[in-house]
N, CA, C and O of each residue as an XYZ file, in Angstrom:
592
protein
N     -17.885      1.507     -8.362
C     -17.070      0.635     -7.528
C     -17.699      0.442     -6.165
O     -17.391     -0.532     -5.477
N     -18.564      1.340     -5.763
C     -19.168      1.224     -4.445
C     -19.933     -0.090     -4.321
O     -19.901     -0.738     -3.275
N     -20.618     -0.476     -5.391
C     -21.359     -1.740     -5.359
C     -20.398     -2.917     -5.210
O     -20.658     -3.856     -4.457
N     -19.285     -2.850     -5.938
C     -18.303     -3.936     -5.862
C     -17.674     -3.993     -4.463
O     -17.476     -5.073     -3.906
N     -17.365     -2.818     -3.904
C     -16.775     -2.765     -2.561
C     -17.758     -3.292     -1.517
O     -17.366     -4.017     -0.602
N     -19.025     -2.931     -1.653
C     -20.028     -3.432     -0.709
C     -20.202     -4.935     -0.848
O     -20.459     -5.633      0.133
N     -20.061     -5.432     -2.079
C     -20.155     -6.878     -2.289
C     -18.985     -7.595     -1.624
O     -19.151     -8.697     -1.102
N     -17.812     -6.985     -1.638
C     -16.643     -7.582     -0.985
C     -16.868     -7.622      0.532
O     -16.546     -8.615      1.183
N     -17.418     -6.542      1.086
C     -17.659     -6.488      2.527
C     -18.727     -7.481      2.966
O     -18.718     -7.934      4.111
N     -19.642     -7.821      2.075
C     -20.714     -8.737      2.449
C     -20.323    -10.203      2.317
O     -21.132    -11.082      2.616
N     -19.105    -10.484      1.877
C     -18.651    -11.869      1.748
C     -18.474    -12.515      3.116
O     -18.425    -11.832      4.139
N     -18.380    -13.829      3.117
C     -18.153    -14.545      4.376
C     -16.742    -14.230      4.885
O     -15.906    -13.706      4.149
N     -16.499    -14.557      6.141
C     -15.191    -14.273      6.759
C     -14.038    -14.879      5.968
O     -13.027    -14.218      5.731
N     -14.189    -16.126      5.563
C     -13.126    -16.798      4.809
C     -12.888    -16.180      3.440
O     -11.743    -16.008      3.022
N     -13.965    -15.846      2.744
C     -13.832    -15.241      1.419
C     -13.249    -13.835      1.508
O     -12.453    -13.433      0.660
N     -13.653    -13.081      2.550
C     -13.121    -11.739      2.733
C     -11.623    -11.787      2.997
O     -10.860    -11.005      2.429
N     -11.208    -12.710      3.862
C      -9.780    -12.832      4.158
C      -9.012    -13.292      2.928
O      -7.888    -12.850      2.693
N      -9.608    -14.169      2.151
C      -8.960    -14.637      0.933
C      -8.807    -13.505     -0.086
O      -7.819    -13.447     -0.818
N      -9.793    -12.610     -0.126
C      -9.744    -11.505     -1.083
C      -8.775    -10.413     -0.653
O      -8.010     -9.902     -1.471
N      -8.804    -10.050      0.643
C      -8.008     -8.912      1.107
C      -6.721     -9.298      1.811
O      -5.774     -8.512      1.831
N      -6.662    -10.481      2.382
C      -5.477    -10.899      3.121
C      -5.573    -10.653      4.611
O      -4.675    -11.047      5.354
N      -6.644    -10.009      5.074
C      -6.831     -9.755      6.512
C      -8.249    -10.146      6.916
O      -9.159    -10.093      6.089
N      -8.453    -10.539      8.179
C      -9.822    -10.824      8.632
C     -10.629     -9.533      8.764
O     -10.063     -8.441      8.816
N     -11.937     -9.665      8.816
C     -12.797     -8.478      8.860
C     -12.581     -7.645     10.119
O     -12.620     -6.416     10.053
N     -12.353     -8.293     11.273
C     -12.148     -7.516     12.498
C     -10.917     -6.630     12.385
O     -10.931     -5.502     12.877
N      -9.853     -7.111     11.748
C      -8.647     -6.312     11.560
C      -8.888     -5.201     10.546
O      -8.373     -4.093     10.699
N      -9.666     -5.496      9.518
C     -10.027     -4.486      8.527
C     -10.718     -3.305      9.201
O     -10.394     -2.150      8.924
N     -11.677     -3.598     10.094
C     -12.407     -2.514     10.748
C     -11.545     -1.782     11.778
O     -11.755     -0.592     12.012
N     -10.585     -2.464     12.396
C      -9.655     -1.765     13.298
C      -8.768     -0.805     12.513
O      -8.533      0.323     12.945
N      -8.280     -1.251     11.367
C      -7.457     -0.372     10.525
C      -8.285      0.802     10.017
O      -7.799      1.931      9.949
N      -9.528      0.531      9.663
C     -10.405      1.598      9.185
C     -10.669      2.617     10.293
O     -10.751      3.815     10.018
N     -10.804      2.159     11.544
C     -11.016      3.076     12.670
C      -9.814      4.008     12.837
O      -9.983      5.185     13.157
N      -8.604      3.490     12.623
C      -7.407      4.341     12.687
C      -7.433      5.391     11.581
O      -7.038      6.537     11.793
N      -7.899      4.991     10.405
C      -8.000      5.946      9.304
C      -9.028      7.028      9.607
O      -8.823      8.196      9.278
N     -10.135      6.638     10.237
C     -11.177      7.615     10.579
C     -10.617      8.658     11.542
O     -10.856      9.853     11.372
N      -9.870      8.209     12.555
C      -9.249      9.151     13.502
C      -8.315     10.110     12.788
O      -8.359     11.320     13.013
N      -7.467      9.563     11.924
C      -6.496     10.399     11.206
C      -7.194     11.345     10.240
O      -6.763     12.484     10.061
N      -8.271     10.876      9.615
C      -8.991     11.725      8.657
C      -9.684     12.880      9.374
O      -9.727     13.995      8.855
N     -10.227     12.621     10.563
C     -10.847     13.696     11.344
C      -9.808     14.740     11.742
O     -10.057     15.943     11.675
N      -8.648     14.259     12.155
C      -7.569     15.174     12.531
C      -7.120     15.995     11.329
O      -6.868     17.194     11.447
N      -7.022     15.347     10.177
C      -6.613     16.025      8.950
C      -7.680     17.027      8.510
O      -7.347     18.116      8.043
N      -8.957     16.669      8.656
C     -10.053     17.539      8.243
C     -10.170     18.762      9.150
O     -10.642     19.813      8.716
N      -9.744     18.632     10.404
C      -9.827     19.771     11.319
C      -8.879     20.894     10.900
O      -9.069     22.051     11.274
N      -7.872     20.542     10.131
C      -6.911     21.546      9.657
C      -7.375     22.221      8.372
O      -6.761     23.186      7.916
N      -8.458     21.714      7.788
C      -8.987     22.298      6.562
C      -8.566     21.498      5.340
O      -7.882     20.480      5.448
N      -8.985     21.975      4.183
C      -8.632     21.299      2.945
C      -9.856     20.713      2.261
O     -10.980     20.837      2.748
N      -9.618     20.080      1.135
C     -10.703     19.491      0.361
C     -11.172     18.187      0.983
O     -10.413     17.483      1.650
N     -12.427     17.887      0.751
C     -12.964     16.607      1.191
C     -12.578     15.541      0.184
O     -12.471     15.810     -1.013
N     -12.373     14.342      0.674
C     -12.005     13.247     -0.214
C     -13.254     12.634     -0.835
O     -14.341     12.684     -0.259
N     -13.081     12.060     -2.006
C     -14.201     11.441     -2.704
C     -14.581     10.105     -2.069
O     -15.748      9.711     -2.089
N     -13.596      9.413     -1.508
C     -13.827      8.088     -0.933
C     -13.948      8.174      0.585
O     -13.345      9.039      1.219
N     -14.723      7.278      1.150
C     -14.805      7.179      2.608
C     -13.674      6.266      3.088
O     -13.022      5.601      2.283
N     -13.449      6.239      4.383
C     -12.281      5.541      4.932
C     -12.274      4.044      4.629
O     -11.220      3.485      4.327
N     -13.428      3.388      4.702
C     -13.432      1.943      4.449
C     -13.106      1.653      2.983
O     -12.525      0.613      2.677
N     -13.476      2.565      2.072
C     -13.103      2.373      0.662
C     -11.601      2.574      0.469
O     -10.966      1.861     -0.308
N     -11.040      3.551      1.183
C      -9.590      3.773      1.117
C      -8.826      2.554      1.627
O      -7.830      2.133      1.039
N      -9.317      1.997      2.737
C      -8.647      0.830      3.313
C      -8.771     -0.365      2.388
O      -7.804     -1.104      2.199
N      -9.941     -0.565      1.812
C     -10.155     -1.675      0.888
C      -9.285     -1.510     -0.360
O      -8.736     -2.484     -0.874
N      -9.164     -0.281     -0.837
C      -8.326     -0.008     -1.995
C      -6.854     -0.317     -1.683
O      -6.149     -0.893     -2.512
N      -6.402      0.063     -0.501
C      -5.022     -0.207     -0.099
C      -4.767     -1.706      0.038
O      -3.732     -2.207     -0.402
N      -5.707     -2.414      0.646
C      -5.555     -3.862      0.797
C      -5.539     -4.563     -0.566
O      -4.787     -5.516     -0.772
N      -6.364     -4.090     -1.480
C      -6.356     -4.667     -2.831
C      -5.017     -4.417     -3.513
O      -4.506     -5.283     -4.223
N      -4.448     -3.226     -3.296
C      -3.133     -2.918     -3.866
C      -2.071     -3.846     -3.273
O      -1.250     -4.402     -4.003
N      -2.089     -4.009     -1.965
C      -1.110     -4.885     -1.322
C      -1.285     -6.329     -1.749
O      -0.303     -7.038     -1.970
N      -2.521     -6.765     -1.864
C      -2.800     -8.173     -2.147
C      -2.535     -8.526     -3.607
O      -1.891     -9.533     -3.900
N      -3.030     -7.698     -4.515
C      -2.954     -8.020     -5.936
C      -1.796     -7.340     -6.638
O      -1.368     -7.791     -7.701
N      -1.280     -6.264     -6.065
C      -0.195     -5.459     -6.616
C      -0.525     -4.992     -8.036
O       0.302     -5.060     -8.945
N      -1.761     -4.518     -8.189
C      -2.181     -3.953     -9.458
C      -1.635     -2.543     -9.578
O      -1.161     -1.974     -8.595
N      -1.697     -1.977    -10.768
C      -1.195     -0.621    -10.967
C      -2.176      0.385    -10.383
O      -3.364      0.099    -10.234
N      -1.662      1.567    -10.056
C      -2.507      2.629     -9.532
C      -3.559      3.031    -10.567
O      -4.677      3.403    -10.211
N      -3.200      2.954    -11.830
C      -4.128      3.303    -12.902
C      -5.367      2.415    -12.859
O      -6.494      2.906    -12.924
N      -5.152      1.102    -12.749
C      -6.283      0.168    -12.746
C      -7.121      0.276    -11.471
O      -8.350      0.229    -11.528
N      -6.464      0.420    -10.333
C      -7.208      0.559     -9.076
C      -7.990      1.869     -9.079
O      -9.146      1.913     -8.660
N      -7.348      2.936     -9.555
C      -8.031      4.227     -9.637
C      -9.253      4.173    -10.530
O     -10.282      4.768    -10.210
N      -9.157      3.464    -11.652
C     -10.313      3.312    -12.535
C     -11.447      2.571    -11.840
O     -12.614      2.911    -12.033
N     -11.122      1.570    -11.040
C     -12.152      0.831    -10.314
C     -12.903      1.723     -9.321
O     -14.104      1.551     -9.112
N     -12.197      2.669     -8.715
C     -12.807      3.522     -7.700
C     -13.227      4.889     -8.246
O     -13.735      5.721     -7.494
N     -13.024      5.126     -9.525
C     -13.455      6.380    -10.141
C     -12.597      7.573     -9.766
O     -13.096      8.696     -9.692
N     -11.298      7.340     -9.526
C     -10.382      8.436     -9.203
C      -9.179      8.358    -10.138
O      -8.988      7.366    -10.841
N      -8.380      9.410    -10.134
C      -7.212      9.435    -11.011
C      -6.083      8.566    -10.442
O      -6.098      8.171     -9.277
N      -5.126      8.291    -11.294
C      -3.974      7.476    -10.899
C      -3.176      8.161     -9.787
O      -2.766      7.514     -8.823
N      -2.957      9.468     -9.926
C      -2.176     10.187     -8.914
C      -2.932     10.265     -7.584
O      -2.323     10.166     -6.519
N      -4.237     10.440     -7.640
C      -5.027     10.475     -6.416
C      -5.030      9.105     -5.738
O      -4.998      9.019     -4.511
N      -5.068      8.050     -6.523
C      -4.993      6.687     -5.979
C      -3.667      6.496     -5.247
O      -3.639      5.939     -4.149
N      -2.573      6.953     -5.847
C      -1.253      6.838     -5.209
C      -1.240      7.619     -3.891
O      -0.745      7.120     -2.880
N      -1.781      8.838     -3.899
C      -1.791      9.668     -2.687
C      -2.587      9.006     -1.566
O      -2.168      9.020     -0.409
N      -3.728      8.428     -1.912
C      -4.573      7.794     -0.895
C      -3.883      6.572     -0.308
O      -3.876      6.392      0.910
N      -3.305      5.736     -1.154
C      -2.624      4.534     -0.666
C      -1.413      4.917      0.176
O      -1.171      4.314      1.221
N      -0.660      5.902     -0.262
C       0.510      6.366      0.493
C       0.081      6.924      1.848
O       0.714      6.631      2.863
N      -0.987      7.725      1.878
C      -1.487      8.289      3.136
C      -1.964      7.178      4.064
O      -1.706      7.218      5.267
N      -2.655      6.195      3.512
C      -3.146      5.076      4.313
C      -1.989      4.306      4.932
O      -2.016      3.983      6.119
N      -0.972      4.014      4.126
C       0.200      3.304      4.648
C       0.880      4.100      5.750
O       1.207      3.549      6.801
N       1.097      5.400      5.518
C       1.758      6.239      6.516
C       0.946      6.337      7.801
O       1.508      6.332      8.896
N      -0.364      6.424      7.670
C      -1.240      6.507      8.844
C      -1.168      5.233      9.672
O      -1.086      5.291     10.899
N      -1.197      4.089      9.012
C      -1.133      2.819      9.748
C       0.231      2.614     10.400
O       0.320      2.036     11.484
N       1.286      3.081      9.751
C       2.625      2.974     10.333
C       2.737      3.869     11.567
O       3.308      3.458     12.577
N       2.199      5.084     11.495
C       2.263      6.015     12.626
C       1.456      5.531     13.827
O       1.784      5.862     14.966
N       0.415      4.761     13.586
C      -0.461      4.347     14.679
C       0.228      3.409     15.663
O      -0.170      3.358     16.827
N       1.235      2.674     15.242
C       1.984      1.708     16.052
C       1.096      0.593     16.611
O       1.564     -0.230     17.398
N      -0.156      0.559     16.220
C      -1.069     -0.470     16.686
C      -0.881     -1.767     15.895
O      -1.219     -2.848     16.375
N      -0.351     -1.653     14.705
C      -0.256     -2.801     13.819
C       1.186     -3.247     13.584
O       1.466     -3.974     12.631
N       2.097     -2.812     14.450
C       3.491     -3.232     14.332
C       3.652     -4.663     14.841
O       2.942     -5.095     15.748
N       4.587     -5.381     14.249
C       4.897     -6.719     14.747
C       5.732     -6.606     16.017
O       6.541     -5.685     16.130
N       5.562     -7.503     16.964
C       6.401     -7.467     18.164
C       7.843     -7.818     17.804
O       8.114     -8.376     16.741
N       8.749     -7.486     18.697
C      10.155     -7.777     18.453
C      10.452     -9.268     18.466
O       9.603    -10.078     18.837
N      11.655     -9.621     18.060
C      12.041    -11.033     17.962
C      12.020    -11.716     19.331
O      11.591    -12.864     19.451
N      12.485    -11.006     20.360
C      12.514    -11.598     21.702
C      11.111    -11.888     22.210
O      10.870    -12.935     22.810
N      10.192    -10.974     21.974
C       8.814    -11.170     22.430
C       8.183    -12.368     21.726
O       7.412    -13.110     22.335
N       8.497    -12.555     20.483
C       7.940    -13.690     19.755
C       8.523    -15.012     20.245
O       7.808    -16.008     20.358
N       9.814    -15.016     20.532
C      10.452    -16.254     20.979
C      10.066    -16.620     22.411
O       9.970    -17.803     22.740
N       9.841    -15.614     23.272
C       9.483    -15.883     24.659
C       8.010    -16.222     24.829
O       7.642    -16.940     25.759
N       7.163    -15.713     23.937
C       5.725    -15.854     24.101
C       5.203    -17.265     23.961
O       4.385    -17.693     24.776
N       5.636    -17.990     22.979
C       5.070    -19.314     22.727
C       6.116    -20.215     22.090
O       7.076    -19.750     21.476
N       5.907    -21.507     22.251
C       6.834    -22.455     21.648
C       6.478    -22.765     20.197
O       7.300    -23.297     19.450
N       5.255    -22.430     19.803
C       4.828    -22.756     18.437
C       5.518    -21.875     17.400
O       5.860    -22.341     16.313
N       5.722    -20.600     17.736
C       6.328    -19.678     16.774
C       7.834    -19.648     17.012
O       8.295    -19.255     18.084
N       8.570    -20.053     16.034
C      10.029    -20.029     16.162
C      10.658    -18.953     15.284
O      11.656    -18.345     15.671
N      10.095    -18.716     14.127
C      10.710    -17.761     13.224
C       9.635    -17.169     12.319
O       8.740    -17.870     11.847
N       9.744    -15.877     12.093
C       8.866    -15.201     11.137
C       9.755    -14.591     10.075
O      10.678    -13.839     10.385
N       9.483    -14.908      8.842
C      10.223    -14.338      7.728
C       9.375    -13.263      7.083
O       8.235    -13.512      6.692
N       9.926    -12.076      6.973
C       9.234    -10.972      6.329
C       9.957    -10.633      5.042
O      11.185    -10.682      4.967
N       9.198    -10.299      4.059
C       9.767     -9.894      2.776
C       9.367     -8.455      2.522
O       8.191     -8.102      2.611
N      10.347     -7.630      2.207
C      10.077     -6.236      1.888
C       9.723     -6.160      0.414
O      10.580     -6.356     -0.448
N       8.481     -5.880      0.130
C       8.033     -5.789     -1.255
C       7.722     -4.360     -1.647
O       6.926     -4.123     -2.555
N       8.348     -3.398     -0.967
C       8.041     -1.999     -1.251
C       8.713     -1.553     -2.552
O       9.699     -2.131     -3.010
N       8.143     -0.523     -3.107
C       8.681      0.008     -4.346
C       9.845      0.931     -4.032
O       9.828      1.637     -3.024
N      10.839      0.928     -4.874
C      11.924      1.880     -4.742
C      12.394      2.257     -6.136
O      12.269      1.481     -7.083
N      12.933      3.455     -6.244
C      13.380      3.925     -7.539
C      14.673      3.218     -7.926
O      15.519      2.932     -7.080
N      14.808      2.945     -9.209
C      15.989      2.284     -9.728
C      16.914      3.353    -10.283
O      16.493      4.208    -11.063
N      18.183      3.301     -9.877
C      19.140      4.261    -10.407
C      19.490      3.884    -11.830
O      19.859      2.744    -12.114
N      19.374      4.829    -12.696
C      19.718      4.615    -14.085
C      21.115      5.193    -14.332
O      21.440      6.252    -13.796
N      21.944      4.519    -15.130
C      23.270      5.064    -15.399
C      23.170      6.353    -16.207
O      22.328      6.480    -17.096
N      24.025      7.287    -15.889
C      24.056      8.562    -16.596
C      24.901      8.405    -17.860
O      25.887      7.669    -17.886
N      24.488      9.115    -18.897
C      25.280      9.094    -20.125
C      26.468     10.027    -19.924
O      26.317     11.171    -19.494
N      27.640      9.517    -20.240
C      28.851     10.279    -20.020
C      29.809      9.972    -21.165
O      29.973      8.814    -21.551
N      30.427     10.989    -21.695
C      31.328     10.781    -22.829
C      32.571      9.973    -22.452
O      33.121      9.258    -23.290
N      33.005     10.080    -21.228
C      34.223      9.369    -20.835
C      34.005      7.862    -20.767
O      34.972      7.101    -20.813
N      32.760      7.418    -20.658
C      32.486      5.990    -20.571
C      32.111      5.372    -21.913
O      31.942      4.156    -22.006
N      31.980      6.187    -22.945
C      31.623      5.656    -24.256
C      32.880      5.468    -25.093
O      33.901      6.115    -24.860
N      32.792      4.597    -26.042
C      33.935      4.334    -26.921
C      33.984      5.396    -28.014
O      33.015      5.571    -28.753
N      35.116      6.110    -28.121
C      35.183      7.151    -29.165
C      35.294      6.512    -30.557
O      35.972      5.502    -30.744
N      34.627      7.117    -31.498
C      34.692      6.619    -32.860
C      35.913      7.191    -33.548
O      36.354      8.302    -33.253
N      36.437      6.426    -34.452
C      37.583      6.890    -35.211
C      37.124      7.927    -36.217
O      36.122      7.743    -36.908
N      37.861      9.005    -36.290
C      37.495     10.058    -37.221
C      38.122      9.863    -38.590
O      37.712     10.505    -39.557
N      39.114      8.981    -38.682
C      39.789      8.733    -39.963
C      39.198      7.498    -40.603
O      38.891      6.516    -39.926
N      39.044      7.555    -41.896
C      38.590      6.401    -42.646
C      39.822      5.685    -43.178
O      40.728      6.314    -43.724
N      39.850      4.406    -43.021
C      40.980      3.629    -43.546
C      40.489      2.793    -44.710
O      39.695      1.867    -44.547
N      40.981      3.140    -45.891
C      40.617      2.386    -47.081
C      41.843      1.930    -47.769
O      41.761      1.270    -48.805
């Protein structure tokens, strides 16, 4: 996958943004935040990761953009499905904690310029679905007598 990832990075600005959803300058800013967090995490000890920070960021952007399964993304990068989930989750949490990539509030957007009037955001995050529990009181009891 390293060859494929390097090929993505070598694309033109327009093609890179079309593939990942972000411009290259933003990609490298996000990657710099990951590098800081990874150094801090490594100072506490633990195992080294198989992927470097720019591969983690590219993997996360591909997940956000294409919404492929962790299994398929993990196969592309040569890691397990669970490790892919952990890396993407860590990347998301790190970027959220950085506060560098947060959207400004509604008032700041409305006061700043006349061109932007409204931004619509859609929450596409995963959440667990509650499944109904099997319960005898909610099922229809069968008749025990045969009527012939």
